[in-house]
N, C-alpha and C positions, 0 to 999 in steps of 0.2 A: 504494500500500500504506500503510495507516495505521500509525502508530507505537503500539506497546503500551508501557504503563508499569506499573510495579509499585512497591509501597511497601516500605520497609525501616524497621526500628525499632532504635535503638541506645540503650544506657544510657551516659551520661557524667556526670562530676562537674558539679553545678549551677553552680559558679563558673566552670569551664572553658567551659560553654555560654554563660554570660552574657558572658564576656570575648570569646569567639569571635564571638558575635552582634554585639557592639559593633564589633569590627574589621571584620567583613563589612559592617555597615551603613555604616561610614565609606568603604568601597570601593564602595558602591552594590550590594552583593550580599546575598542571603539564604542561610540555611543549606542549603536544598534545591539552589540553584544551585551553591554551593560543593561540596557532596557529589557532584553530577553532574560537575563539573569534575575533582575528585580521582579519581573512578572512570574518567573518560575518559583522564586522564593515566596511571593504572595500566595501562589497556588498551594505550595507545600505547607505553609503555615495556616492556610485557610483564613487569612487576614493580613493586615499590614504588619510587616516583619520588624517594626520598630515602634517605640512608644509614641503615641500622638496625644499630646496633652496641651492645655492652655498653661503657659508659664505663669507661675505665681511668685511674687517677690517674697524673699525670706523675711522672717521676723526682724532680723538685724537691719535689713535694708529699709523696711518700713519705719523702724525706729530712727534710723539715720536721716531719712527723708523728713520725718516729723521734727527732728532736732534742727535740721537745716531751715525748715519753715519757721521755727521758733526764733532762730537767730535772725533771719531776714525780717521778721515782724517786730523784732526788738524785745520779745518776751525773754530771750536769753541774751545776756551780754557776752560778746566774744571779741577778742582783739583781732583787728584786721591788719594785713601786711601788704606793703608795696614792694618788699624786698624778700625774695625767696631765701637768701642766705640768712637774714635775720630771723625768719620764721623757723628755719631748721635749728639755728642756735637756741632759740627759745624752747623748741621741742626737746632738744638734747639736754638742755639745762633743767627742764622740768623734772627729769628723773633724779637730779641731784638735790632737789628741794625737799 
């Protein structure tokens, strides 16, 4: 029995395609081979072969964002810097206090 093939067409970001093509080339693959591999993996797993979730910010990130908002609003007083060297000096000297 002969194998039947069919074509698919997808639209992707030009830069993403260029980056993916470069990676695949380094692996000795082309886009068509990779797409076929991905589809076979989808079929074998009977689902998407990687986790698909909405990213959620960590507790630490949410706290840092809230602190940043408090600094901007004036709720928390924080020293500002116009000189990176001075900022690092203060940070390093903070440990000695």
